[in-house]
Residue frames as qw, qx, qy, qz and C-alpha x, y, z in Angstrom:
[[0.405, 0.140, 0.851, 0.305, 248.45, 76.27, 193.58],
 [0.336, 0.775, 0.532, -0.062, 245.51, 78.35, 192.40],
 [0.008, 0.856, -0.173, -0.486, 247.80, 81.33, 191.67],
 [0.271, -0.299, 0.754, 0.518, 249.75, 79.20, 189.15],
 [0.303, 0.450, 0.817, 0.196, 246.55, 78.06, 187.44],
 [0.139, 0.894, 0.319, -0.281, 245.15, 81.59, 187.44],
 [0.121, -0.718, 0.394, 0.560, 248.38, 83.04, 186.04],
 [0.328, -0.036, 0.837, 0.436, 248.49, 80.33, 183.34],
 [0.288, 0.659, 0.693, 0.049, 244.92, 81.00, 182.30],
 [0.056, 0.915, 0.104, -0.386, 245.43, 84.75, 182.20],
 [0.207, -0.568, 0.564, 0.562, 248.72, 84.56, 180.28],
 [0.318, 0.113, 0.848, 0.409, 247.52, 82.07, 177.69],
 [0.225, 0.775, 0.591, 0.001, 244.17, 83.84, 177.18],
 [0.077, -0.867, 0.024, 0.491, 245.91, 87.21, 177.20],
 [0.270, -0.377, 0.635, 0.617, 248.33, 86.29, 174.46],
 [0.249, 0.379, 0.813, 0.364, 245.60, 84.99, 172.19],
 [0.058, 0.878, 0.416, -0.230, 243.44, 88.09, 172.93],
 [0.163, -0.732, 0.278, 0.600, 246.40, 90.30, 172.00],
 [0.316, -0.085, 0.773, 0.543, 246.97, 88.30, 168.82],
 [0.182, 0.606, 0.743, 0.218, 243.36, 88.49, 167.65],
 [0.047, -0.891, -0.246, 0.377, 243.11, 92.09, 168.75],
 [0.227, -0.545, 0.449, 0.671, 246.19, 93.00, 166.66],
 [0.243, 0.199, 0.810, 0.495, 244.74, 91.17, 163.66],
 [0.095, 0.781, 0.615, -0.053, 241.46, 92.98, 164.16],
 [0.105, -0.838, 0.027, 0.535, 243.22, 96.38, 164.32],
 [0.282, -0.286, 0.649, 0.647, 245.35, 95.52, 161.26],
 [0.200, 0.412, 0.808, 0.371, 242.34, 94.47, 159.15],
 [0.032, 0.867, 0.448, -0.216, 240.34, 97.52, 160.32],
 [0.183, -0.701, 0.242, 0.645, 243.20, 99.84, 159.48],
 [0.232, -0.106, 0.746, 0.615, 243.70, 98.22, 156.07],
 [0.153, 0.588, 0.784, 0.127, 239.94, 98.23, 155.43],
 [0.011, -0.891, -0.265, 0.368, 239.61, 101.91, 156.24],
 [0.191, -0.672, 0.364, 0.617, 242.79, 103.12, 154.41],
 [0.071, -0.106, 0.788, 0.602, 242.41, 101.10, 151.22],
 [0.584, 0.291, 0.157, -0.741, 239.26, 101.43, 149.15],
 [0.373, 0.273, -0.792, -0.400, 239.90, 98.25, 147.16],
 [0.032, -0.116, -0.968, 0.221, 238.10, 95.96, 149.68],
 [0.378, -0.441, -0.494, -0.647, 234.30, 95.81, 149.16],
 [0.373, -0.428, 0.363, -0.739, 232.30, 96.68, 152.23],
 [0.911, -0.196, -0.060, -0.358, 230.54, 93.28, 152.59],
 [0.829, 0.212, -0.419, 0.304, 233.86, 91.44, 152.44],
 [0.136, 0.479, -0.460, 0.735, 235.30, 93.85, 155.01],
 [0.622, -0.397, 0.204, -0.644, 232.39, 93.25, 157.36],
 [0.970, -0.041, -0.213, -0.110, 232.72, 89.48, 157.01],
 [0.627, 0.340, -0.485, 0.506, 236.48, 89.65, 157.71],
 [0.141, -0.465, 0.421, -0.766, 235.85, 91.72, 160.85],
 [0.823, -0.274, 0.047, -0.495, 233.13, 89.35, 162.06],
 [0.925, 0.115, -0.346, 0.108, 235.42, 86.37, 161.55],
 [0.417, 0.339, -0.517, 0.666, 237.97, 88.03, 163.85],
 [0.345, -0.424, 0.286, -0.787, 235.48, 89.22, 166.43],
 [0.880, -0.233, -0.211, -0.356, 233.72, 85.89, 167.01],
 [0.807, -0.017, -0.476, 0.348, 236.86, 84.01, 168.26],
 [0.197, 0.361, -0.380, 0.829, 237.92, 87.08, 170.25],
 [0.567, -0.388, 0.094, -0.721, 234.62, 87.25, 172.09],
 [0.931, -0.146, -0.312, -0.123, 234.62, 83.44, 172.62],
 [0.642, 0.185, -0.502, 0.548, 238.12, 83.55, 174.10],
 [0.112, -0.393, 0.341, -0.847, 237.19, 86.35, 176.47],
 [0.780, -0.307, -0.048, -0.543, 234.04, 84.45, 177.62],
 [0.912, -0.026, -0.393, 0.114, 236.11, 81.25, 178.09],
 [0.415, 0.324, -0.475, 0.706, 238.75, 83.10, 180.02],
 [0.392, -0.406, 0.230, -0.793, 236.20, 84.65, 182.35],
 [0.906, -0.197, -0.189, -0.323, 234.60, 81.24, 182.84],
 [0.800, 0.128, -0.469, 0.351, 237.96, 79.61, 183.63],
 [0.110, 0.388, -0.429, 0.808, 238.89, 82.34, 186.12],
 [0.635, -0.355, 0.107, -0.678, 235.58, 81.82, 187.89],
 [0.936, -0.040, -0.343, -0.065, 236.22, 78.02, 187.99],
 [0.582, 0.248, -0.508, 0.585, 239.64, 78.53, 189.53],
 [0.130, -0.397, 0.352, -0.838, 238.35, 81.03, 192.07],
 [0.768, -0.276, 0.005, -0.578, 235.39, 78.82, 193.07],
 [0.294, -0.439, 0.839, -0.132, 237.61, 75.77, 193.46],
 [0.869, 0.234, 0.034, -0.434, 235.56, 73.58, 191.11],
 [0.649, 0.484, -0.587, 0.016, 238.63, 71.81, 189.88],
 [0.005, 0.354, -0.814, 0.461, 239.76, 70.89, 193.40],
 [0.663, -0.016, 0.416, -0.622, 236.24, 69.77, 194.25],
 [0.862, 0.326, -0.200, -0.332, 236.11, 67.41, 191.26],
 [0.365, 0.486, -0.779, 0.154, 239.38, 65.72, 192.31],
 [0.459, -0.267, 0.667, -0.522, 237.58, 64.19, 195.28],
 [0.858, 0.202, 0.280, -0.379, 235.56, 61.90, 193.01]]
């Protein structure tokens, strides 16, 4: 049972990480190759992509620890 939960968490988190990572790389590439984007706007765009990416990674790590520690199974007792 834990393997299904672990696989689900990794797959869902992984797809979102890949999506935001691809957007981050696209915006970085476009920001570097085109000189039309002002630097402050470019920095804000990158920060808006990095914040959710970091949050998703932290949430995924936390969820994996919960699954491995059996916290969800422990809470079913009550």
